[in-house]
C-alpha positions as CSV (number, residue, x, y, z in Angstrom):
1,M,-35.4,14.5,93.3
2,G,-34.0,14.9,89.8
3,F,-30.6,14.1,88.5
4,F,-29.6,17.8,88.8
5,P,-30.9,18.9,92.2
6,F,-29.3,22.3,92.1
7,R,-30.5,23.8,88.8
8,A,-31.5,27.5,88.6
9,A,-35.1,28.4,89.4
10,D,-36.6,30.2,86.4
11,L,-39.3,32.6,87.5
12,A,-42.1,34.7,86.0
13,I,-43.0,37.8,88.1
14,D,-46.1,39.9,87.8
15,L,-44.6,43.0,89.5
16,G,-47.8,44.9,90.2
17,T,-48.4,48.3,91.8
18,A,-50.7,46.7,94.4
19,N,-49.6,43.0,94.5
20,T,-46.7,40.9,93.3
21,V,-47.4,37.3,92.1
22,V,-44.5,34.8,91.5
23,Y,-44.7,31.8,89.2
24,L,-41.9,29.3,89.6
25,K,-41.2,27.1,86.6
26,E,-42.6,23.5,87.0
27,H,-44.3,24.5,90.3
28,G,-46.9,27.2,89.3
29,I,-47.8,30.1,91.4
30,V,-46.0,30.0,94.7
31,L,-46.3,33.5,96.1
32,A,-48.8,36.4,96.0
33,E,-48.2,39.3,98.4
34,P,-48.7,43.1,98.4
35,S,-45.9,45.2,96.7
36,V,-45.0,47.0,99.9
37,V,-41.7,47.5,101.7
38,T,-41.2,48.8,105.2
39,L,-37.8,50.7,105.8
40,E,-36.4,51.5,109.2
41,T,-33.7,54.2,109.7
42,I,-31.3,53.6,112.6
43,N,-28.4,56.0,113.1
44,G,-28.9,57.4,109.5
45,I,-28.8,53.9,107.9
46,R,-31.8,52.6,106.1
47,R,-32.6,48.9,106.2
48,V,-35.5,46.7,105.1
49,R,-37.7,45.8,108.1
50,A,-40.5,44.0,106.3
51,V,-41.7,43.1,102.9
52,G,-45.1,42.0,101.5
53,D,-48.0,41.1,103.9
54,D,-46.0,42.1,107.1
55,A,-45.2,45.5,105.6
56,K,-48.8,46.2,104.5
57,L,-50.1,45.7,108.0
58,M,-47.8,48.7,109.0
59,M,-49.2,51.0,106.4
60,G,-50.2,54.3,108.0
61,K,-49.2,53.2,111.3
62,T,-45.4,53.8,111.5
63,P,-43.3,56.1,113.7
64,D,-41.1,58.8,112.3
65,N,-38.0,56.5,111.7
66,V,-40.0,53.8,109.9
67,E,-41.7,54.3,106.5
68,T,-43.8,52.0,104.3
69,I,-43.0,52.4,100.6
70,R,-44.8,51.1,97.5
71,P,-41.9,51.0,95.0
72,L,-44.1,50.8,91.9
73,R,-46.6,53.4,90.6
74,H,-48.9,52.8,87.6
75,G,-47.1,49.5,87.0
76,V,-43.6,50.9,86.6
77,I,-40.8,51.3,89.1
78,A,-40.8,54.6,91.1
79,D,-38.0,53.7,93.5
80,L,-35.4,51.4,91.9
81,E,-33.4,50.6,95.1
82,V,-36.4,49.6,97.1
83,A,-37.8,47.5,94.1
84,E,-34.5,45.7,93.9
85,E,-34.8,44.6,97.6
86,M,-38.4,43.6,97.1
87,I,-37.7,41.4,94.1
88,R,-34.7,39.8,95.9
89,H,-36.9,39.1,99.0
90,F,-39.8,37.7,96.9
91,V,-37.5,35.5,94.8
92,A,-36.0,34.0,98.0
93,K,-39.5,33.5,99.5
94,A,-40.9,31.9,96.5
95,K,-38.1,29.3,96.4
96,A,-38.7,28.6,100.2
97,N,-42.4,28.3,99.6
98,A,-41.9,25.8,96.9
99,G,-39.7,23.8,99.2
100,V,-37.0,23.2,96.5
101,R,-33.3,23.6,96.8
102,L,-32.3,25.6,93.8
103,R,-29.0,27.3,93.1
104,G,-27.6,29.5,90.3
105,S,-29.0,32.6,88.7
106,P,-32.5,32.2,87.4
107,E,-34.0,33.5,84.2
108,I,-36.8,36.0,85.1
109,V,-39.7,37.0,83.0
110,L,-41.4,40.3,84.1
111,C,-44.6,41.8,83.0
112,V,-44.8,45.5,81.9
113,P,-47.6,47.9,80.8
114,A,-47.8,48.5,77.1
115,N,-47.2,52.2,77.3
116,S,-44.1,51.9,79.5
117,T,-41.1,53.9,78.1
118,S,-37.8,52.4,77.3
119,V,-36.4,54.1,80.5
120,E,-39.0,52.4,82.6
121,R,-38.4,49.0,81.0
122,R,-34.7,49.4,81.6
123,A,-35.4,50.2,85.2
124,I,-37.4,47.0,85.6
125,R,-34.6,45.0,83.9
126,D,-31.9,46.5,86.1
127,A,-33.9,45.8,89.3
128,A,-34.2,42.1,88.3
129,S,-30.6,41.9,87.2
130,N,-29.3,43.4,90.4
131,A,-31.5,41.0,92.4
132,G,-29.6,38.1,90.8
133,A,-31.2,37.3,87.5
134,R,-29.2,35.6,84.9
135,Q,-31.4,36.7,82.0
136,V,-34.4,39.1,82.1
137,S,-37.2,39.0,79.5
138,L,-40.2,41.2,79.3
139,I,-43.8,40.4,78.3
140,D,-46.7,42.9,77.8
141,E,-49.2,42.6,80.6
142,A,-52.2,42.3,78.2
143,M,-50.4,39.4,76.4
144,A,-49.6,37.7,79.7
145,A,-53.2,38.1,80.8
146,A,-54.6,36.6,77.6
147,I,-52.4,33.6,77.9
148,G,-53.3,33.1,81.5
149,A,-57.0,33.3,80.6
150,D,-56.6,30.5,78.1
151,L,-57.3,32.8,75.1
152,P,-56.1,31.5,71.6
153,V,-53.4,34.0,71.3
154,T,-51.2,32.1,68.8
155,E,-54.2,31.3,66.5
156,P,-55.4,33.5,63.6
157,Y,-58.4,34.3,65.7
158,G,-59.0,37.7,67.4
159,S,-59.6,38.0,71.1
160,M,-59.8,41.0,73.6
161,V,-58.6,41.2,77.1
162,V,-59.1,44.0,79.7
163,D,-56.7,43.7,82.6
164,I,-57.5,46.1,85.5
165,G,-54.6,46.2,87.9
166,G,-53.7,48.4,90.9
167,G,-52.1,51.2,88.9
168,S,-53.1,50.7,85.3
169,T,-55.7,49.2,83.0
170,E,-54.4,47.3,80.0
171,V,-56.6,46.7,77.0
172,G,-55.3,44.3,74.4
173,V,-56.6,42.9,71.1
174,L,-54.6,39.8,70.2
175,S,-54.2,37.6,67.2
176,V,-51.5,35.3,65.8
177,G,-49.2,35.6,68.8
178,G,-49.1,39.5,68.8
179,L,-51.0,42.6,69.9
180,A,-53.0,44.1,67.1
181,V,-54.2,46.9,69.3
182,T,-52.9,47.8,72.8
183,L,-54.0,50.7,75.0
184,S,-53.0,51.5,78.5
185,T,-54.4,54.0,80.9
186,R,-53.0,54.8,84.3
187,I,-56.2,54.1,86.1
188,G,-56.7,51.2,88.3
189,G,-57.5,50.0,91.8
190,D,-55.5,52.7,93.4
191,Q,-57.4,55.4,91.7
192,M,-60.6,53.8,92.8
193,D,-59.4,53.9,96.4
194,E,-58.5,57.6,96.0
195,A,-61.9,58.4,94.6
196,I,-63.6,56.7,97.6
197,S,-61.4,58.5,100.2
198,G,-62.0,61.9,98.4
199,W,-65.8,61.2,98.3
200,V,-65.8,60.4,102.1
201,R,-63.8,63.5,102.9
202,R,-66.2,65.8,100.9
203,N,-69.5,64.3,101.9
204,H,-68.8,63.0,105.5
205,N,-66.0,65.4,106.5
206,L,-64.0,62.3,107.5
207,I,-60.3,61.6,106.6
208,I,-59.7,57.9,106.1
209,G,-56.5,56.0,105.3
210,E,-55.5,53.9,102.2
211,A,-56.3,50.6,103.9
212,T,-59.8,51.8,104.9
213,S,-60.5,53.0,101.3
214,E,-59.4,49.6,100.0
215,R,-61.6,47.7,102.5
216,I,-64.7,49.8,101.5
217,K,-64.0,49.0,97.8
218,M,-63.6,45.3,98.5
219,E,-66.6,44.9,100.8
220,I,-69.3,47.1,99.2
221,G,-67.6,48.5,96.1
222,A,-69.6,48.2,92.9
223,A,-69.7,49.8,89.4
224,T,-73.5,49.7,89.3
225,I,-76.3,49.0,91.7
226,A,-77.8,45.5,91.4
227,G,-79.8,43.8,94.1
228,A,-80.1,44.7,97.8
229,L,-78.0,47.7,98.9
230,R,-75.4,47.3,101.6
231,E,-73.9,49.5,104.2
232,M,-70.6,49.7,106.1
233,A,-69.4,51.3,109.2
234,I,-66.1,53.3,108.7
235,R,-63.8,55.1,111.1
236,G,-61.4,57.9,110.5
237,R,-60.6,61.5,111.7
238,D,-63.1,64.2,111.6
239,V,-61.9,67.2,109.4
240,V,-63.5,69.9,111.5
241,R,-63.1,68.6,115.0
242,G,-59.8,66.6,114.5
243,V,-61.0,63.7,116.6
244,P,-61.5,60.0,115.7
245,T,-65.0,59.3,114.7
246,E,-67.3,56.7,113.0
247,T,-69.9,56.9,110.3
248,T,-71.8,54.7,107.8
249,I,-71.3,54.6,104.1
250,S,-73.9,53.1,101.7
251,Q,-73.1,51.1,98.5
252,E,-75.1,53.7,96.6
253,E,-72.5,56.4,97.6
254,V,-69.5,54.1,96.6
255,V,-71.1,53.6,93.1
256,E,-71.3,57.3,92.8
257,A,-67.8,57.8,94.1
258,L,-66.4,55.3,91.5
259,R,-68.5,56.6,88.6
260,E,-65.8,58.7,87.0
261,T,-63.0,56.1,87.4
262,V,-65.2,53.3,86.0
263,G,-66.1,55.6,83.2
264,Q,-62.5,56.1,82.2
265,V,-61.9,52.3,82.0
266,V,-65.0,52.0,79.8
267,E,-63.8,54.8,77.5
268,T,-60.4,53.1,77.1
269,V,-62.2,49.9,76.1
270,R,-64.3,51.7,73.5
271,Q,-61.3,53.5,72.1
272,A,-59.5,50.2,71.6
273,L,-62.7,48.8,69.8
274,E,-62.7,51.9,67.5
275,I,-59.2,51.1,66.2
276,T,-59.6,47.3,66.0
277,P,-59.2,45.9,62.4
278,P,-62.7,44.8,61.1
279,E,-61.8,41.1,60.7
280,I,-60.6,40.9,64.3
281,A,-63.7,42.9,65.4
282,A,-65.9,40.2,63.9
283,D,-64.2,37.5,66.0
284,I,-64.6,39.7,69.2
285,I,-68.4,39.8,68.6
286,E,-68.3,36.0,68.9
287,G,-65.8,35.6,71.6
288,G,-66.6,38.7,73.6
289,I,-64.3,40.5,76.1
290,V,-62.4,38.7,78.8
291,M,-61.5,40.6,82.0
292,T,-58.6,39.9,84.3
293,G,-56.8,41.6,87.2
294,G,-58.0,42.6,90.7
295,G,-60.3,45.3,89.2
296,A,-62.4,42.7,87.4
297,L,-63.6,41.6,90.9
298,L,-65.4,45.0,91.3
299,E,-69.1,44.0,91.4
300,G,-70.9,44.8,88.2
301,I,-68.0,46.2,86.2
302,D,-68.6,43.4,83.6
303,T,-72.2,44.5,83.2
304,V,-71.2,48.2,82.7
305,I,-68.7,47.4,80.0
306,S,-71.1,44.9,78.3
307,E,-73.8,47.7,78.2
308,A,-71.4,50.2,76.9
309,T,-70.0,48.1,74.1
310,G,-72.9,45.6,73.4
311,L,-70.5,42.8,73.6
312,P,-70.5,39.7,75.9
313,V,-68.1,40.2,78.9
314,T,-66.7,37.3,81.0
315,I,-64.4,37.4,84.0
316,A,-61.5,35.0,83.8
317,E,-61.1,32.3,86.3
318,D,-58.9,33.4,89.2
319,P,-58.4,36.9,87.6
320,L,-55.8,38.0,90.1
321,M,-53.4,35.3,89.0
322,C,-53.9,35.5,85.2
323,V,-51.0,37.7,84.4
324,A,-48.5,35.7,86.4
325,R,-49.9,32.4,85.1
326,G,-49.6,33.6,81.5
327,A,-46.0,34.9,82.0
328,G,-45.2,31.5,83.5
329,R,-46.6,29.7,80.5
330,A,-44.6,31.9,78.2
331,L,-41.5,30.9,80.1
332,E,-42.3,27.2,80.1
333,D,-44.1,26.5,76.7
334,V,-42.1,26.8,73.5
335,P,-45.1,28.0,71.4
336,Y,-45.3,31.1,73.6
337,R,-41.6,32.0,73.7
338,G,-42.0,34.3,70.8
339,V,-44.1,36.8,72.9
340,L,-41.2,37.5,75.2
341,H,-38.8,40.3,74.3
342,A,-35.4,41.3,75.6
343,V,-34.5,44.9,76.7
């Protein structure tokens, strides 16, 4: 134990649409849970019943007086009050997970999409301040992803990162500690899930829930067909008869269902390359494109982007944690402090 056992616990939080990852200064990543809150209404009073993993298990299975809410949409806060409760819960749980006794108000670094408005940025700041932050700094998601993926962001060398999250895709071209080009599209893992459930309804007359769509994406989802095709049994409610039923979906169908969504991600990458300064473009030919975020785990998406751009594409190590790890480094390391901005 140090000389000051009760110092404040500074944190970096990747507040994502699908998952929240918390990085505790000097401890690394201490928490990664779904961005879901379950609220219970008793005698007209709403109170939080569960947050994170426990709340996600209840999605689509709650009675009338209980509802599960995802307080973020497309990487920005949609429900300020619930987001505040969620941040407060995750901060307390992160401290408990790290097993450290920390007091005082922490400094919190939060990741935001590049195209978020000043109103959306202020909402994120207010949620963190109300949850007990002493000081709130923001960092662009693309910049945090690049730092987390060990790209040379402070050097006079161009690099490109594509971060596919739950609610948005961030494309950043970085050099000398700043973003030379940044594009953000509100397409991500959630839109992939919606595309799968829409396809299943149209082609199999079957209504499936959010959790089932996500499971299909994670188990047999792919951006292109490579190797042996796989199949998966899915259960849901028959549209015509209204009774629970089971059917089988093939990987080929999932690829077709995701074609449009993957195409929009590829188009965003191409648009970013078209407006990249020529000297930085020359560096990208050598260094290629680095992919981060949960969407980078979709089988074959690196191949599709590589074929569309003619550039080498690599997936960062542990892509789900890259943004939080990068934000944490910006909090800890003096050379990166310049990439943080106040609101």
